[in-house]
N, C-alpha and C positions, 0 to 999 in steps of 0.2 A: 673217314669218321666224321660224324655229324657235329660232335661236341668239340670244343677247342682242345688241341693236343696239349699235353702236360708241358711239353718244351714251350710252346707258345705262351701258355699261362704263366710258365716260370720266367721268361724274358719280359713278358708285358704285364709286370706287376709294379705296385707303386715303388717310385724311386726315392732317394734321399732328397729332403727338401733343400738342404744347403748346397747341393751340386746338381739341381734339377736338370740344367742344360747339358753338362757334361755326362751325367748318368744316363739321359736320354739318348744322346748319341751313342754311348757305349752299348746300350742295350740293342739299339737298332743295328749297329755294326756286328754284334754277336749274332743276331738272328739271320744276317746276310752272310757272313763269313763262315758260320758253321752250318749253312744249308737249311736252317729252319724254314726260312722264306726263300725260294729258288729263283734264279735270274728269270726275269719276265713276269714272275707273279706279282701280284699287287699286295702292298702292306695295307693294315687296317686304315681306315679313314682318319683324318686328323682328329675328329670328334672322339672316335673310339679309342685312339692311342692317348688322348689327353685323359680320358676317364680311366683307363687301365693303367697308365703310368702314374696318375695323381699329380698331372701337371697341367699348366695352362696351355690352351690351344696356340698361343703365341710361342711357348717354349717348343711344342712339337713342330710348328711351322718353321722356326729358326732351326731346329736340329735337322729337319728334312732338307731345308735349303742348303745347309752346310754339307750334307752328304751328297746332295746334287752336285754341288760345286766340286766335290772330291770324286765324282764319277761313280758313286755307288747306287744311286737311285735316279730316276727320271719322272718328271711330272708330265701327265697327258691330260688334255682338256676334253671336254664333250661328255656325252651321255655315259660312256663307258671309261671316263677318265679316272684319275686318281694317281697315287704315287706308286711306281713299279720298280722292283729291283733291276738294275741295269743288266742287259744281256751280256755284256762284256765287262767283267768286274776288274777294278785295279788290282795289280800285283804289288803288295807292299815290298819295300827293299829291306834286306836284313839289316841289322843294327850295324851301323858304320864302326862302332867301338869294338865290335868283335864280341863272341860269346864269353860269358862268365861261367867257368867251369863248375863252381859251387853251386850257382843258381841252377844250371842245367841238371845237376845230380839231384838237387831237391825237387825240381819239377818232375824228373823221371821217376823218383822214389813215391812221390805223391800219386802220380799217374798209376803206377802198379796198383797200389792200395785200393784206389778209387775203381779203376776199370776192372780189375780181377774180381773184386767184391760185387761190382755191378753185375758182371756176367754171371756170377755164381747165384746172386739173387734173383736175375732175371730167369734163369733156368730153373729155379726153385718154385716160380709162380705157375699157376694155371693161367695161361694167356688167353684173352678173348680173341675171336676171330680177327677184328680190326687191328689188334696189337701184332698179331702174327703176320698179317697182311703188311702192315707198315714196316716190320723188321725185314721181311723178305723183299719188299720193294726196295728198300734202302740198300740191301745186298746187291740186287740186280743193277740198281744204278751205278754203283761204284765199280762193279765188276767190268773190267775192260774199258773204264771210262778215259776220255782224252787226257792227256797231261794237263791241259788248261783247267780242266774240271776236278782233276783227282783229289787234290788236298780238300777242297770243299765237300766232296761227296764221301770222302773217307771220314771226315770230321763228322758228317751227318749220320753215317752209320754207328759209329762210337757213341754218339749222342742218343741215338734211337735206343741202343742197349741200356743205358741209363734211364732213359724215359720210360720203358716198359717195366722198370722196377716199381714204378708208382711212387717212388720216394722224390719229392720235389726238391728237397735241399740237395740230394745226390745229382740231380740234373744241373743245378746251379754249380755245384763244385766241380763237375766233369767239364762243364762248358768253360769255367774260368781257367782250368787246367790246360784245356785244349787250346785256348786262345794263346796261352804262354808258350806251350810246346810248339805251336805253329810258327811263332816268330823264330824258333831255331830251325824247323823243318823248311822255311822259306829260305834259308841260307845254304842248304844242300841240294844237289841235284836229284831229279826224278830219275831212277835207274830202272830200266825196263824188266830186268830179270826180278828185281826186288818187288816191282808192282805185281807181276804175275805170281810171285810167292805170297804177297799179302792177300791177293784174291783168293788163294787156296785156303789161307789161314782164315780169312773172313768167312768163307763157306764153311769151313769146319766149326767155327765159333757159333754161326747162326744155326747150323743143323743141330749142335749140341744143345742150344737153348730151346730150339722148337721141340727137341726130343725129350726135354725135361731131364736133362743130365748135368746137374750143377758142377761136378768136379771136372767133367769133360771141358765143359764151357770155360771154366777157371784156367784150366791147363792150356787151352787153346788160345786164351787172352794172354796168359804170361808168356807163352812162346812167341806171339805176335809182336808184344810189346818189346821183348828182349831184341828182336831183329831190328826194330826201329831205333832202340837205344844204341845198339852196337853201331849203326850207320852214323847217327849223331856223334856218338863219341869219336868214331874214326875220322869224320870230316872235320869236326870242330874242336877236338881236344888238343 
């Protein structure tokens, strides 16, 4: 797509002035951990980030330096230099305090409301060719992905479904919810059979959206989310 994607526009929007540095770090982390900007790809320039986030270049520079120290980005000099997402991203450790069952149930309930609704709405729209290509490409990238990349590419597919609804606030809500759910997913193992099953469910979901079948897309999403919820409850409850 030649114009900025809705997800990029959503994350690179003005932050709250009271917590400019912290919000800048959070936005940049979301774009990286949810796969909006992939490993090896470049982030916008400091000048562009400052304008789009509504902060000073010093704030952007400090945020990028902090993310560099944490291993999420690397700076390259020269004609084709800039700030790039690290090829090998850090893997956050699960919360040592353990899961909060009540918090997990709230996150799962909100996820169902948001993502089932997003799938239904996406399938109800007449999608432009770039949107169809974006969705199909996200599916192909997560299908059969290596375990080290799976969570990020899975997150990206779910975010793309929200993105193609055209509802900016929905993208924000899905992204925030996914960041929270990933904190729990990071605490359970990736199971080969479950990943293969998820690949099948992803394909059913994407096929329903592209075929313009809202109820089939919603049903596929509901089934897929129920499987993830069952594993989380089994491992963490």
